[in-house]
N, C-alpha and C positions, 0 to 999 in steps of 0.2 A: 533395370525397371523395378520400381517399388512394388512390394507385395500388394495385390489388389485388396486384401483385407484392410489395409490402411485407409482405403478410400471410403469405407463405410462410415456413416455418420450417426452420432447419437446426440439427442437434444435434451437439455434440461432447462427449466424455467425458474426464475427467482424474482422475488419482490424486494428490491434493495432500496430502502428508505423512500418508498413511494413510487419507485420506478420499476416497471416490469421489464425484465431482461431475459432474452432467449440466447442460449449458447449451444452451438452445434459444432461437432467435430468428431474425429476419430475417438473411439472409446477411451484410449489412454489419456488423451488431452482433456476430454470432457470430465473424466474422473478426477484428474489432478486439479482442474479449476473448481470442480464441485467441492473438493476439500476446503478450498479458500472461501467459498460462498455457502457452505453447508447450512449455516444458520438462517438462510434466506430462501430455502427451497420452497417452491409452490407448484401449482398446476399450470397448465397452459391455456386456460379458458379465456382469460381477459386479454384485451388488446396489448400489444407489445410496444414498449417505448424504445428499447435498445436491442439491437441484434448483433451477435458476434458469430461469424462463420470461420471455422478453422479448416483449411483445405490442404490435404497432403497431396503433393504432386511428385511424379517420378524423376523429373530433371529440370534444369534451368529453363529449357525451352517451353515448358508446359505450365509455367506460373499463371495463376488466375488473377494476379494483381499486376497492373502496369502503372508506371509513374504518370500522373496526370500531365497533360500539356498545359502550357501557360506559365505565368510568373509565380515563383515561389521564393521563400526565404528560410534559412535555417533558424530553428528555434532552440536547438539543444545539440550539443556535440559530444556525446559519449564515444568512447573508443570503438572504432569499426562500425558504428551505426549512424546512418544518415536519417535525420528527422527534420522534415521541411513542412512548411505550412503554406497553403494556397489561399490567399486572402479573398479573392473574388468568389471562389467556389466554396470557401469555408471547409477545406479538406486538409487532413493531415496524412502525410506519407512517410512511412518508416521502411528502411532497407538495411538489412544486416548482411553485408557482402553478398547479396543476391541469393542467399540461402533461405532467408525469411523476409517476406515483404508484407507490409500492412497498409491498407488504405482505409481511412476513416472518413466517411461522409458525416460531418458533425451536424448538419441540418437534418438529415434523415435519421440519424441515430443508428447508422449501419457501419460495421467494421468487418472487413474480410482479411484474414491472415492466410497467406499462401506460403507453404514451407516444403522443402525437399524431404522426401521420406527418410533420408539419412539423418535429418535433424531430430527425429524422435529420440535419438540418443541424447539430445540436448533439450529434454522435456522441460526442465526448469526455465530455460530462456523463453520458450514458446508460451508457457502457462503463467509466467510471472511478468517480466518487463513488457513482452509483446501483448499482454492482456492489460496490465495495470496502466500503462501510458494512455492507450485509447480510453479506458474506463474513466480515468481522472479527467480527461478532456471532455468527454461526453457529459460527465456530471457537472463540470465547471459551467458549461453553457446551459445547465438546468438548475443553477443556483445551489449547488452542493460543491464546496471548495475543498480541495485536498490539502493536507498538511503532513509532511514527513515527520511523524512523531508517534511515540507510544501513547496510548490513551488508557487511563485507569480512573476508577471512581471510588469515592469514600463518602458515605452518607449523602448521596445525591450530588456531591461536588466533584467536578471533573479535574483531573490532573493530566497535564500534557508534558511529556519528556521529549524534547525536540533536539534534532542534531543529525549530522551526517553519519554514515556507516562508520563504525569504530568508536563512536562517542560513548558507548556503553549503555544504550537504550535497553537492549534485550536483557542485559545483566540486571539492571535496575528493575525492569518489569518482573522478572522472575523473583527477585528479592521481595517485591511488594505483593505479588500474587500469593506467595506461600504464607503470607500473614493476613490474608482476608480482604485485600482490595478487589473491587470488581473490575472486570476486563472488558475493554473496548477494542484495543488493537495493540500489536507489538511494533508496528512500523508506519501505518497510514491510518489517519482518521479523516473525516470530512466535517466541514463546518457549514452551518446554514442558519438562517434566521426564521423564527416563527413568532407567534403572538407572545411567547415567553421571552423572546430576545434571542441571543446567540446560543446555538446548541452544538455540541459535539456528537457526531454520528459514528457508529462503530463499524469497523471492518476487521472482525476477529479472525484474522489469518493465522497461520502457524507462527510460532515464535522461532526465529532462526538464531541458533546459538553456536558459537565456536566451541571447540573442545576445551579451550581455556576457561570459558564461562561455565561449561558443564562440570568441570572439576571443582568448582566453588560450591556446588550444591549436591550433597550426598544422594538425594533421591533421584538424581539424573545420571548417576554414574553408570547405570545399566546401558545407557545409550552408547557409551564408549566401547562396549563389547559387540555392538552391532555394526555391520558393514555400512560405510557411508554411501548414500545413494548417488549413483553416477550423475554428474552434472550439477548436483546441488552444492553451492558454495559453503553451506553450513549444515548443521543437523537440525531437524525439525522437531519441535515440541508442541503438542496439542494441549493447551492449558486446561481444558475441561477434563481430559483424561488423567493428567498428572495431579492437578490440584483441585479438581472438582469446583472450579470457580464459578461465580455468578456471571453470566453474560449480560452486560449492560448495553442495551440498544442505543440509548442516547442519554445525555445529561448536560448540565450547564457548566461551562469551563470556569475554573476558579484559580488555578495555579499553573504557571508555565515555567519549566525548568530546562536549562541548557547545560547538559553534563559534559565533562571531559575527564579522562582517566588520569589520576594523579598518583604518583609514587609516594604515597603517604599512608600512615596508619589510620588517621581520622579524616572523615569527609568534612568539607567546609562549604556552606551555602553563603553566597554573597548577593545582596540585592542588585538588580540590573535596571538600567534606565530604559525608557520606552523606545527611544531612537535606536539604541543599541540592539534591542530585541527585534525591532522591525527590520533592521539591516540583516540580522541573522535569518529571518524568515522570508525575505524577499525572493530568495532563490526557488521557493516553492511555486512561484508563478511562471508558467510557461507562456511566453508572449505570443499567443495565437490571436484569436478574435479580440480586438481591442476593448470592446465594452465588457465582455466577460472577464478579461484579464484585469481590467481596472477594478471590477467588482471583487475579484479574488484578493487583490491587494487591499482594498477597503475593508474586507472582512478580517484580514490579518491584522490591520490596524485596530479594528474594533476589539479583536481578541486581546491584544496587548493592553488596551485601555481598561478592559474588564478584569484582567488577570493580574495576580501578583507574580512578578517575574524575578527569577533568580538564576545565577550561575552556580553550578555545583562542581566542585573538585572532588571527584569520587575516590575515596581512600579504600582501605581494605576492611573497613568495619561494616560488613554487610548485615550483620545481625542488628546493628544499631540504626541502620538507615530507615527501616519502616517507621520507627518511632519519630525520627526527624521529619519524615514526609508527612506523617499524621499531624504533627504540630503545625506544619506549613498549611495544610489543607483546612485544618480547623481554626 
């Protein structure tokens, strides 16, 4: 039986780019998600648009989330995780080997996450993918579209560094932050349209860095002396604490870069065609509700038309890279 203390709930409220979000759960879960949303904390007086409930249960038989009845289809197939979408009900169901279940009612803006008490040892999984996937789907149906990319800003011009895990986004982000670029995100930004056109919206989460990346920057070496947090795949860096950076809430996109790690001394930028860039970004669209998914794809196409697109073969010249990026943005 799980400790009854785990059942107690704590609630925080946030205003995330115009949407009011309520997040309730055990204190450890709420505190971890709060770190991710710390820049958007607010009070609970106004009506809520999105609600997240994180519920700790003692065993498999007491889960508070059940798989909906009716016809569904898979929309994403990560290892050990079932993610299916119910078209008629507009619901998303996620199941991690029955240890964590999530049900998102995308119309109502409500998500419930039911997890075994033993899974608190896997706090990263609960507070990151099991929160981020529902969040991005909620926002997609409210005209804020996710992009797996680092987001930075220079002189009000947005820079996006897009790519899969291992492409070097975090390393490049750190290299730019330490030389004065403004910070929107290390891993996920959102795109939306307003009267000024297409805009990048910030999600200033922690920067997740490997030990290899940390060794490249002397000011981060102290992290190697600290114990690695259980369950966290990488080490966490809070940009405002280490670099005192300016948090940029939103800006207009200008440059889109797709990096890859090269075994070379010097980094090389190469112009990239629009069709090639769109192909790279298409995997950002989870094929759930058709109208919202098409709008997501349309926004990515608009981003590519608006931005200068490059491939980057990242060499070992990290001191030179900020100057190269400044030349691209300007």
